[in-house]
C-alpha positions in Angstrom: -2.1 -14.5 -36.4 -5.2 -12.9 -37.7 -7.9 -11.8 -35.2 -11.4 -11.0 -36.4 -13.4 -7.9 -35.4 -15.2 -7.9 -32.0 -12.8 -10.3 -30.4 -10.9 -10.1 -27.1 -7.6 -11.8 -26.4 -7.1 -12.4 -22.6 -3.3 -12.2 -22.2 -1.7 -13.5 -19.0 1.6 -12.2 -17.6 4.4 -12.6 -18.3 3.2 -12.0 -21.9 3.3 -9.5 -24.7 1.5 -8.7 -27.9 2.4 -6.6 -31.0 -0.5 -5.5 -33.1 -0.6 -4.3 -36.7 -3.2 -1.7 -36.3 -4.9 -0.9 -33.0 -6.7 -2.6 -30.1 -8.0 -1.4 -26.8 -7.0 -2.3 -23.2 -9.3 -0.9 -20.5 -10.2 1.9 -22.8 -6.7 2.8 -24.0 -5.8 2.4 -27.7 -2.7 0.3 -28.1 -0.5 -1.3 -30.7 1.8 -3.1 -28.3 1.2 -4.6 -24.8 3.5 -6.0 -22.1 1.7 -7.8 -19.3 3.8 -8.2 -16.1 3.6 -11.3 -13.9 0.4 -11.4 -11.8 -1.5 -9.3 -14.3 -4.1 -10.2 -16.9 -5.1 -7.7 -19.7 -8.1 -8.0 -22.0 -7.0 -6.8 -25.5 -10.2 -5.9 -27.5 -10.1 -5.8 -31.3 -12.9 -3.7 -32.7 -11.8 -4.5 -36.3 -9.8 -7.2 -38.0 -6.1 -7.1 -37.2 -2.8 -9.0 -37.3 -1.2 -9.7 -33.9 1.9 -11.5 -32.7 1.4 -12.9 -29.2 4.0 -14.2 -26.8 2.7 -15.9 -23.7 -0.4 -17.7 -22.4 -3.7 -16.3 -23.7 -7.3 -17.2 -24.5 -9.5 -15.8 -27.3 -13.1 -14.8 -26.6 -15.8 -13.5 -28.9 -17.0 -10.0 -28.0 -15.9 -7.3 -25.5 -15.2 -8.5 -22.0 -15.5 -5.1 -20.4 -18.8 -5.4 -18.3 -21.7 -3.4 -19.6 -22.2 -2.0 -16.1 -18.8 -0.4 -16.4 -19.7 1.2 -19.7 -22.9 2.6 -18.3 -21.2 3.9 -15.2 -18.7 6.1 -17.0 -21.6 7.9 -18.7 -22.9 9.1 -15.3 -20.2 11.7 -15.2 -19.4 11.5 -11.4 -16.6 13.6 -10.2 -15.5 11.7 -7.0 -15.8 7.9 -6.9 -14.9 5.4 -4.1 -14.5 1.7 -4.9 -15.5 -1.2 -2.7 -14.8 -4.9 -3.1 -12.8 -7.8 -1.9 -9.3 -8.9 -2.8 -8.7 -9.4 -6.6 -12.3 -8.3 -7.4 -11.2 -6.0 -10.3 -11.1 -2.6 -8.5 -7.8 -1.5 -9.9 -8.9 -2.5 -13.4 -12.1 -0.5 -13.0 -10.1 2.5 -11.9 -8.0 2.3 -15.0 -11.1 2.1 -17.2 -12.8 5.0 -15.5 -9.8 7.4 -15.9 -9.5 6.4 -19.6 -13.2 6.9 -20.3 -14.1 9.9 -18.1 -12.9 13.3 -16.9 -11.4 11.8 -13.7 -7.7 12.5 -13.6 -6.7 11.7 -9.9 -6.3 8.2 -8.4 -5.8 7.6 -4.7 -4.2 4.2 -4.5 -5.1 3.2 -0.9 -4.2 -0.5 -1.3 -1.3 -0.6 1.1 -0.6 -4.3 0.3 -0.3 -4.1 -3.4 0.2 -0.5 -4.2 0.7 0.2 -8.0 1.9 3.8 -7.5 4.5 3.2 -4.8 5.8 0.3 -2.6 3.9 -1.8 -0.2 3.2 -0.1 3.1 2.2 3.2 1.5 -0.7 5.0 -0.1 -0.2 7.2 -3.1 -1.9 9.8 -5.3 -1.4 9.5 -9.1 -2.3 12.0 -11.8 -3.3 11.0 -15.3 -1.2 12.7 -18.1 -2.3 10.3 -20.8 -4.3 7.1 -21.1 -2.9 4.1 -19.3 -3.4 0.4 -19.1 -2.2 0.1 -15.4 -2.3 2.5 -12.4 1.5 2.1 -12.3 1.7 4.3 -15.5 0.2 7.3 -13.7 2.5 10.1 -12.5 3.0 9.7 -8.8 2.2 13.1 -7.2 2.2 12.3 -3.5 3.1 9.3 -1.3 2.0 8.8 2.3 3.9 6.2 4.3 1.9 3.9 6.5 4.3 1.1 7.4 1.9 -1.8 7.3 0.6 -4.0 4.5 -2.8 -4.6 6.2 -5.0 -1.9 7.8 -6.2 -4.2 10.5 -4.9 -2.9 13.8 -3.5 0.3 12.2 -6.7 1.9 11.1 -5.9 5.3 12.7 -2.5 5.5 11.0 -4.1 4.5 7.6 -6.8 7.1 8.0 -4.3 9.8 8.7 -2.4 8.9 5.5 -5.6 8.7 3.5 -6.8 12.1 4.8 -3.5 13.7 3.7 -3.8 12.4 0.2 -7.5 13.5 -0.1 -6.3 17.1 0.5 -4.5 16.9 -2.9 -7.5 15.4 -4.8 -10.5 17.6 -4.0 -12.3 16.9 -7.3 -12.3 14.5 -10.3 -10.8 11.6 -8.3 -11.3 7.9 -7.8 -10.1 5.8 -4.8 -8.7 2.3 -5.2 -9.0 0.5 -1.8 -7.9 -2.7 0.0 -9.9 -5.9 -0.1 -10.5 -5.7 3.7 -14.3 -5.7 3.8 -15.4 -8.4 6.3 -16.3 -7.7 9.9 -17.2 -4.7 12.0 -13.8 -3.1 12.1 -13.5 -3.3 8.3 -17.0 -1.7 7.9 -16.0 1.1 10.3 -12.8 1.6 8.4 -14.5 1.9 5.1 -17.1 4.2 6.4 -14.4 6.5 7.9 -12.7 6.7 4.5 -15.9 7.4 2.8 -16.6 10.2 5.3 -13.1 11.7 4.7 -13.3 11.4 0.9 -16.9 12.5 0.6 -17.6 10.8 -2.8 -20.4 11.4 -5.3 -20.7 7.6 -5.7 -19.6 4.4 -4.2 -18.9 1.6 -6.7 -19.3 -1.9 -5.4 -17.3 -4.4 -7.5 -18.8 -7.8 -6.5 -19.8 -7.6 -2.8 -22.7 -5.4 -1.5 -21.7 -2.6 0.9 -25.1 -2.8 2.6 -23.9 -0.4 5.4 -23.5 2.5 3.0 -26.8 4.4 2.9 -26.0 8.2 2.5 -24.4 8.2 -0.9 -25.2 6.7 -4.4 -24.1 3.0 -4.6 -23.6 1.3 -7.9 -23.2 -2.5 -8.0 -21.0 -3.6 -10.9 -19.8 -6.9 -12.2 -16.3 -8.0 -11.4 -13.8 -8.5 -14.1 -11.3 -11.1 -12.8 -10.0 -13.9 -15.0 -7.4 -15.3 -12.5 -7.0 -14.5 -8.8 -3.5 -14.2 -7.4 -2.7 -16.5 -4.6 -0.9 -15.4 -1.5 2.5 -16.7 -2.7 2.3 -14.7 -6.0 1.3 -11.6 -4.1 4.4 -12.1 -1.9 6.6 -12.4 -5.0 5.2 -9.3 -6.5 5.8 -7.3 -3.2 9.3 -8.7 -3.0 10.1 -7.4 -6.5 8.6 -4.1 -5.6 10.8 -3.8 -2.5 13.9 -4.7 -4.5 13.1 -2.1 -7.1 12.8 0.7 -4.5 16.0 -0.4 -2.7 18.2 -0.9 -5.7 19.9 2.5 -5.3 19.9 2.5 -1.5 23.2 3.4 0.3 24.3 3.0 3.9 23.5 6.0 6.0 24.2 7.0 9.6 22.2 9.6 11.4 22.2 10.9 14.9 18.8 11.3 16.4 19.3 15.0 16.8 19.7 15.3 13.0 16.4 13.7 12.1 12.7 13.6 13.1 11.5 10.2 14.1 7.9 9.3 13.5 5.6 6.4 14.3 7.7 5.5 17.3 8.6 6.6 20.8 12.2 5.6 20.4 14.4 8.2 22.1 11.4 10.2 23.0 11.7 9.5 26.8 14.3 10.1 29.4 17.0 7.4 29.8 16.3 5.4 32.9 18.5 3.3 35.2 16.8 1.2 37.9 18.2 -2.0 39.6 14.7 -3.5 39.5 14.9 -3.9 35.8 18.1 -6.0 36.0 16.2 -8.6 37.9 14.3 -9.5 34.7 17.3 -9.5 32.3 20.2 -7.6 30.8 18.9 -4.1 29.8 20.7 -2.5 26.8 18.7 0.7 27.0 15.6 1.9 28.9 13.6 5.1 28.6 10.5 6.5 30.2 8.0 9.0 28.9 5.0 10.3 30.7 2.9 7.3 29.6 5.4 4.7 28.3 8.4 2.6 29.4 10.6 1.2 26.6 12.9 -1.6 27.6 15.5 -2.8 25.0 16.9 -6.2 25.9 17.7 -9.5 24.2 16.8 -11.6 27.2 14.3 -9.6 29.3 11.8 -12.1 30.8 8.6 -10.7 32.0 5.1 -12.3 32.0 1.8 -10.5 32.4 2.1 -10.1 36.1 5.6 -8.7 35.8 4.5 -6.2 33.1 1.6 -5.2 35.3 4.0 -4.6 38.2 6.3 -2.5 35.9 3.4 -0.3 34.8 2.5 0.4 38.4 6.0 0.7 39.7 7.0 3.3 37.0 3.5 4.9 36.8 3.1 4.4 33.1 0.2 3.0 31.0 2.3 1.2 28.5 5.4 -1.1 28.8 7.2 -2.1 25.6 9.8 -4.8 25.7 11.9 -4.9 22.5 14.7 -7.1 21.2 17.0 -4.8 19.2 18.0 -7.7 17.0 14.4 -7.9 15.8 14.5 -4.3 14.5 17.1 -5.2 11.9 15.5 -4.9 8.5 12.6 -2.7 9.8 10.9 -0.9 6.9 11.3 2.8 7.0 9.7 5.7 5.2 12.2 8.4 4.3 11.3 12.0 3.7 12.8 15.3 3.2 10.4 17.7 4.9 7.0 16.9 3.5 8.4 15.3 0.3 8.5 11.5 0.3 11.8 10.2 -1.0 11.9 6.4 -0.8 11.7 3.4 1.5 14.6 2.3 3.7 15.6 -0.6 5.9 17.0 -0.1 9.5 20.3 -1.9 10.0 21.1 -1.0 13.6 20.3 1.3 16.5 23.3 2.4 18.5 21.8 3.2 21.9 25.1 4.5 23.3 25.7 7.1 20.6 22.0 7.5 19.8 22.6 6.8 16.2 20.5 5.1 13.5 22.2 3.1 10.7 20.0 2.3 7.7 19.8 1.6 4.0 18.2 4.4 2.2 19.1 8.0 1.0 21.4 10.6 2.6 18.8 13.3 1.9 16.3 12.1 4.5 15.6 14.3 7.5 12.4 12.6 8.5 12.3 8.8 9.3 9.0 7.1 9.7 9.0 3.7 11.4 7.0 0.8 9.9 5.5 -2.1 11.8 7.2 -4.9 9.9 10.7 -5.9 8.8 12.1 -7.7 5.7 14.2 -10.8 6.3 17.1 -11.7 4.0 14.6 -13.2 1.4 12.5 -10.0 1.5 9.7 -11.6 3.3 7.6 -9.5 5.8 7.9 -10.2 9.5 5.7 -8.3 11.9 7.6 -6.4 14.5 6.5 -4.7 17.7 7.8 -1.1 17.5 7.4 1.1 20.5 
């Protein structure tokens, strides 16, 4: 079909377009576009063109990129931090900025829908050419977090974010999660701003009224269609499957690897007849401040847990069903280099061996805080 000059085609995923000539998507010149499920791309035609479209689309007169976005990229800021709710257009704005400015680094800190890595991680991407999605950037560094929501895991997330910031000291933009409501969310965002030390904070939609020591720019949101929770889950599932498609079964003794984000096998094995009064204990260990009890039928209420804390002189008692650790999401590294995600299959407490899906090259295993069931749905797990 023929498209007149100064027209935008809003193309929904799954969809594609082939253009005789050129158009622009978030500031990148294109002659062909593929839109994945859950995404919406605005294809702007500055001049008349012929285009073949496959998929759902709508046609709009003019350019749909907000004027405030165009004005912002002329400010020539070196370090930019984005702020906004879920599906407010932060990622699209980041793409537009790196295409239209000198910024070349992107820290994707959205641990729920990470475009540069898999859910449960943050990542640093580097621009080598113009892109229409953050997923097209070269992934330079990945930091495993092990949760898809920062709530309750703020410290772990901030450590990962701080590590990535060390690789992006200038000309960088941060894409963040949509967790912005409530005191804890405010404190979390302020901590990230303090770590990143941006030249400007860009608010896409909502007003970050609590930010007062850095330039704040309020921009219009560009969102045609919000993704519901089910669609987000489908997208994450496909991402997990992509990262696990080459996984193999691996067995590692705990003396061969470094375990992180867990106290598993960090204490001294403990035998005490008192424990058997609550259930069958598969394995128990005590550190200077924790007691880990692995059992499928250990029955202990609040009073019993309080008694165990006092009896064993620890501040923390963890009661874990080993069966619930099956499918636990792991971050697998070799030294400081992130390799891939993995899934825990079994902990052999007698031999002190871990069996998991992943890669044989891993010598560091980071434990996540959720597992994937057989349908690749997330289930929160208490990990000691």
